[in-house]
C-alpha positions in Angstrom: -48.0 268.7 76.7 -45.3 266.0 76.9 -46.3 262.6 75.8 -45.5 261.1 79.2 -47.9 263.4 81.0 -50.6 262.7 78.4 -50.2 258.9 78.8 -50.1 259.1 82.6 -53.3 261.2 82.7 -55.3 259.4 80.0 -56.5 256.4 82.1 -57.5 258.7 85.1 -61.2 259.1 85.5 -62.5 262.5 84.6 -64.2 264.8 87.2 -67.6 264.9 85.5 -68.9 267.5 87.9 -66.9 270.2 86.1 -66.5 271.2 82.5 -63.0 270.8 81.0 -61.3 272.4 78.1 -58.5 270.7 76.2 -56.2 272.8 73.9 -54.0 270.8 71.6 -52.0 272.7 69.1 -51.2 270.8 65.9 -49.2 273.0 63.5 -49.6 271.9 59.9 -47.8 274.9 58.5 -45.4 274.4 55.7 -43.6 277.6 56.6 -43.3 279.6 59.8 -44.6 283.2 59.8 -42.3 285.8 61.3 -44.6 286.4 64.3 -45.3 282.7 65.1 -43.6 281.0 68.0 -45.5 277.7 67.7 -43.6 274.4 67.4 -44.0 272.9 63.9 -45.0 269.3 63.6 -46.8 267.4 60.8 -48.7 264.9 62.9 -52.4 264.5 62.6 -54.2 263.7 65.9 -57.9 264.4 65.4 -58.9 260.7 65.3 -56.9 260.0 68.5 -58.6 262.9 70.3 -62.0 261.5 69.4 -61.0 258.1 70.8 -59.2 259.4 73.9 -61.5 261.9 75.4 -65.1 261.6 76.5 -66.5 264.5 74.5 -70.0 265.8 74.9 -72.0 265.7 71.6 -72.2 269.5 71.3 -68.6 270.3 72.3 -66.6 272.7 70.3 -63.6 271.3 68.3 -61.7 274.1 66.8 -59.0 273.7 64.2 -56.7 276.7 63.9 -55.5 276.8 60.3 -54.0 278.7 57.5 -56.0 279.9 54.5 -53.5 278.1 52.3 -54.7 274.8 53.7 -58.3 275.3 52.7 -58.8 272.7 50.1 -61.8 270.3 50.0 -59.8 267.2 50.9 -58.5 268.8 54.1 -61.7 270.5 55.1 -63.7 267.3 54.7 -61.1 265.3 56.7 -61.3 267.9 59.5 -65.1 267.9 59.6 -65.3 264.1 59.4 -63.2 264.0 62.6 -65.5 266.3 64.5 -64.1 269.8 63.8 -67.0 272.3 63.9 -65.2 275.6 64.2 -62.2 276.7 62.0 -60.2 279.7 63.1 -57.9 281.1 60.4 -54.9 283.3 60.8 -55.7 285.6 57.9 -53.7 288.5 59.6 -54.4 290.8 56.6 -56.0 290.8 53.2 -53.3 293.1 51.8 -51.1 290.9 49.6 -47.9 292.9 50.2 -48.4 292.8 54.0 -49.2 289.1 53.9 -46.1 288.3 52.0 -44.0 290.5 54.3 -45.0 288.3 57.3 -44.6 285.0 55.5 -48.1 284.4 54.3 -48.3 282.6 50.9 -51.7 283.6 49.4 -52.8 286.8 47.7 -55.9 288.8 48.7 -57.8 287.2 45.9 -56.8 283.7 46.9 -57.7 284.4 50.5 -61.2 285.5 49.6 -61.6 282.6 47.2 -60.7 280.1 49.9 -62.9 281.7 52.5 -65.9 281.5 50.0 -65.1 277.8 49.6 -65.0 277.2 53.4 -68.3 279.0 53.9 -70.0 276.3 51.7 -69.4 273.8 54.5 -71.4 273.5 57.8 -68.7 274.9 60.1 -68.2 278.1 62.1 -65.6 280.3 60.6 -63.4 282.8 62.6 -60.7 284.9 61.0 -57.9 286.6 62.8 -56.5 290.0 61.8 -53.4 291.6 63.2 -53.0 295.4 63.7 -49.5 296.8 63.6 -47.9 294.6 60.9 -44.7 296.0 59.4 -45.7 298.7 56.9 -49.4 298.6 57.8 -51.2 301.9 57.7 -54.5 302.9 59.3 -56.0 302.9 55.7 -54.9 299.3 55.1 -56.1 298.2 58.5 -59.5 299.7 57.9 -59.7 298.1 54.5 -58.9 294.7 56.1 -61.7 295.2 58.6 -64.2 296.2 55.9 -63.1 293.2 53.8 -63.5 290.9 56.7 -67.0 292.2 57.4 -68.0 291.6 53.8 -66.6 288.1 53.8 -69.6 287.0 55.9 -67.6 285.0 58.4 -69.1 284.0 61.8 -66.6 285.9 63.9 -63.3 287.7 64.0 -60.3 288.1 66.4 -58.6 291.4 66.0 
């Protein structure tokens, strides 16, 4: 969304007879994965979103992130600004496949950071991709088994 459109629409009264969804993509990635077409920008907007929109108390605020960003300081900042669902682009647990598509962390590091995230009161969703370069049915099935054992709240395949 262009800034001008946002600023024009902001003061307009909301139609409270309908539910609305707002999707704002804030890429925090330090590197771009081979399959990602998202624009990269280091801005943080969570506080402005809370101030700018009339959010119902039980609304879902999802942060789509990378496993590499799962450190206590960032997790706590996200949660303190209303994030209650974190969707992670894991893509694969296989270290070689992850590195092939530009992911930084090894299988062991991914599992360690997921375990850290599960200690917080937040819904956790992990994405896996089928058809990565060099991926076999055996590595795909191992990814699915690993994700099931990771005890996350949901998965996007």
